[in-house]
C-alpha positions as a Markdown table, in Angstrom:
| # | Residue | x | y | z |
|---|---|---|---|---|
| 1 | Met | 0.0 | 0.0 | 0.0 |
| 2 | Ala | 1.5 | 3.4 | -1.0 |
| 3 | Gly | 2.6 | 5.7 | 1.7 |
| 4 | Met | 3.2 | 2.9 | 4.3 |
| 5 | Val | 6.5 | 2.7 | 6.1 |
| 6 | Leu | 8.5 | -0.4 | 5.2 |
| 7 | Arg | 9.0 | -2.3 | 8.4 |
| 8 | Asp | 10.5 | -5.6 | 7.2 |
| 9 | Leu | 13.7 | -5.3 | 5.2 |
| 10 | Asp | 14.6 | -9.0 | 5.6 |
| 11 | Tyr | 16.3 | -10.2 | 2.5 |
| 12 | Ser | 16.4 | -13.9 | 3.3 |
| 13 | Asp | 14.3 | -14.5 | 0.2 |
| 14 | Leu | 17.2 | -13.3 | -2.0 |
| 15 | Glu | 17.3 | -15.5 | -5.1 |
| 16 | Gln | 19.8 | -13.6 | -7.3 |
| 17 | Phe | 22.5 | -11.0 | -6.5 |
| 18 | Gly | 22.4 | -7.8 | -8.4 |
| 19 | Arg | 24.2 | -4.5 | -8.3 |
| 20 | Val | 24.0 | -1.3 | -6.3 |
| 21 | Thr | 25.6 | 1.7 | -7.9 |
| 22 | Ile | 26.3 | 5.0 | -6.2 |
| 23 | Asp | 26.9 | 7.9 | -8.6 |
| 24 | Tyr | 27.0 | 11.6 | -8.4 |
| 25 | Asp | 25.4 | 13.7 | -11.1 |
| 26 | Arg | 24.2 | 17.3 | -11.5 |
| 27 | Arg | 21.2 | 16.6 | -9.2 |
| 28 | Gly | 23.3 | 15.0 | -6.4 |
| 29 | Val | 23.9 | 11.5 | -5.3 |
| 30 | Ala | 22.0 | 8.8 | -7.2 |
| 31 | Ile | 21.7 | 5.2 | -6.0 |
| 32 | Thr | 20.6 | 2.7 | -8.6 |
| 33 | Val | 19.6 | -0.9 | -7.8 |
| 34 | Asp | 19.3 | -3.5 | -10.5 |
| 35 | Gly | 19.5 | -7.3 | -11.0 |
| 36 | Phe | 18.4 | -8.4 | -7.6 |
| 37 | Glu | 15.6 | -11.0 | -7.4 |
| 38 | Phe | 13.6 | -11.7 | -4.3 |
| 39 | Ser | 10.8 | -14.3 | -4.0 |
| 40 | Gly | 8.8 | -12.2 | -1.5 |
| 41 | Ala | 9.2 | -8.6 | -2.8 |
| 42 | Gly | 5.7 | -7.6 | -3.9 |
| 43 | Thr | 6.3 | -4.0 | -4.8 |
| 44 | Cys | 9.2 | -2.1 | -6.4 |
| 45 | Arg | 9.6 | -0.2 | -3.1 |
| 46 | Gln | 10.0 | -3.5 | -1.2 |
| 47 | His | 12.4 | -4.8 | -3.9 |
| 48 | Val | 14.7 | -1.8 | -3.7 |
| 49 | Gly | 14.5 | -1.7 | 0.1 |
| 50 | Lys | 15.6 | -5.3 | 0.4 |
| 51 | Ala | 18.4 | -4.8 | -2.0 |
| 52 | Leu | 19.6 | -1.7 | -0.2 |
| 53 | Ala | 19.4 | -3.6 | 3.2 |
| 54 | Trp | 21.5 | -6.3 | 1.7 |
| 55 | Ala | 24.1 | -3.8 | 0.4 |
| 56 | Arg | 24.1 | -2.0 | 3.8 |
| 57 | Asp | 24.9 | -5.3 | 5.6 |
| 58 | Ala | 27.5 | -6.3 | 3.1 |
| 59 | Leu | 29.2 | -3.0 | 3.4 |
| 60 | Asp | 29.0 | -3.1 | 7.2 |
| 61 | Val | 30.8 | -6.5 | 7.2 |
| 62 | Glu | 33.5 | -5.1 | 4.9 |
| 63 | Ile | 34.0 | -2.0 | 7.1 |
| 64 | Ala | 34.3 | -4.2 | 10.2 |
| 65 | Ala | 36.8 | -6.4 | 8.4 |
| 66 | Ile | 38.9 | -3.4 | 7.4 |
| 67 | Arg | 38.9 | -2.1 | 11.0 |
| 68 | Leu | 40.2 | -5.5 | 12.2 |
| 69 | Ser | 42.7 | -5.9 | 9.3 |
| 70 | Pro | 43.7 | -2.5 | 7.9 |
| 71 | Gly | 44.6 | -2.7 | 4.2 |
| 72 | Gly | 43.2 | -6.2 | 3.8 |
| 73 | His | 40.1 | -8.1 | 3.2 |
| 74 | Ile | 38.8 | -11.0 | 5.3 |
| 75 | Arg | 37.2 | -13.9 | 3.6 |
| 76 | Ser | 35.3 | -16.7 | 5.3 |
| 77 | Cys | 33.9 | -20.0 | 4.0 |
| 78 | Thr | 32.5 | -23.2 | 5.4 |
| 79 | Asp | 32.8 | -26.9 | 4.5 |
| 80 | Leu | 36.4 | -26.5 | 3.3 |
| 81 | Asp | 39.2 | -28.5 | 4.8 |
| 82 | Gln | 42.9 | -27.5 | 4.7 |
| 83 | Arg | 43.6 | -29.6 | 1.6 |
| 84 | Met | 40.8 | -28.0 | -0.3 |
| 85 | Leu | 41.8 | -24.5 | 0.8 |
| 86 | Asp | 45.4 | -25.1 | -0.4 |
| 87 | Glu | 44.1 | -26.3 | -3.8 |
| 88 | Gln | 41.9 | -23.3 | -4.1 |
| 89 | Arg | 44.8 | -20.9 | -3.3 |
| 90 | Asn | 47.1 | -22.7 | -5.8 |
| 91 | Glu | 44.5 | -22.2 | -8.5 |
| 92 | Glu | 44.1 | -18.5 | -7.7 |
| 93 | Thr | 47.8 | -17.9 | -8.0 |
| 94 | Arg | 48.2 | -19.5 | -11.4 |
């Protein structure tokens, strides 16, 4: 319903990642969202809100990682033993 405040910006129904672009033009800062797919976003407003909430949380994690490890990025993964990690690193350096 138009004019209602968005209360639930849960993006657990994310089906496809997209892109959030922040630009500056003659009118000021412009934020564009495209490519995200959610199974439970009924309106464009909900869709954009969920995408922005996802981007906010992704950026919060990156900022927290930078604070802990200045100049670097922290990656995490699950279900990966040391042998598999070593193989992955070897492939990335080739």
